[in-house]
C-alpha positions as CSV (number, residue, x, y, z in Angstrom):
1,M,91.2,-81.1,100.9
2,N,94.0,-78.5,100.9
3,S,95.3,-79.7,104.2
4,W,95.5,-83.3,102.9
5,L,97.4,-82.0,99.8
6,D,99.8,-80.0,101.9
7,N,101.5,-83.2,103.0
8,Y,102.9,-83.8,99.5
9,A,106.3,-82.4,98.5
10,Y,105.1,-81.1,95.1
11,R,101.9,-79.0,95.3
12,I,99.8,-77.1,92.9
13,P,97.0,-74.8,94.0
14,M,93.5,-76.3,93.7
15,T,91.3,-73.6,92.0
16,G,87.8,-73.9,90.8
17,W,88.5,-73.4,87.1
18,I,90.2,-76.8,86.9
19,F,87.0,-78.5,87.9
20,V,84.9,-76.3,85.6
21,A,87.2,-77.0,82.7
22,A,87.0,-80.8,83.4
23,V,83.2,-80.6,83.4
24,V,83.1,-78.6,80.2
25,M,85.4,-81.0,78.5
26,A,83.3,-84.0,79.6
27,V,80.1,-82.3,78.3
28,I,81.8,-81.6,75.0
29,V,82.9,-85.2,74.6
30,A,79.5,-86.5,75.6
31,L,77.6,-84.2,73.2
32,G,80.0,-85.0,70.4
33,T,79.6,-88.7,70.9
34,I,75.8,-88.5,71.2
35,S,75.6,-86.3,68.1
36,Y,77.8,-88.6,66.1
37,Q,75.7,-91.6,67.0
38,A,72.4,-89.8,66.3
39,I,73.6,-88.6,62.9
40,K,74.9,-92.1,62.0
41,A,71.5,-93.6,63.0
42,A,69.6,-91.0,61.1
43,K,71.6,-91.7,57.9
44,A,71.3,-95.4,58.2
45,N,69.0,-97.3,55.9
46,P,66.4,-99.1,58.1
47,V,65.8,-101.7,55.4
48,K,69.3,-103.0,55.7
49,S,69.0,-103.1,59.5
50,L,65.8,-105.1,59.3
51,R,67.1,-107.6,56.8
52,A,70.3,-108.3,58.8
53,N,68.2,-109.7,61.7
């Protein structure tokens, strides 16, 4: 991959921490979204949901 990137005029070094940071951020966003939806579902009144259908 580095040899392919060497053909560009502007280069930055590809280090492992960039990929680790991207994975950590994706996991944080996913866990935040799942947690929000789970808490919202737990707080919801099931009677209102059943009457709406």
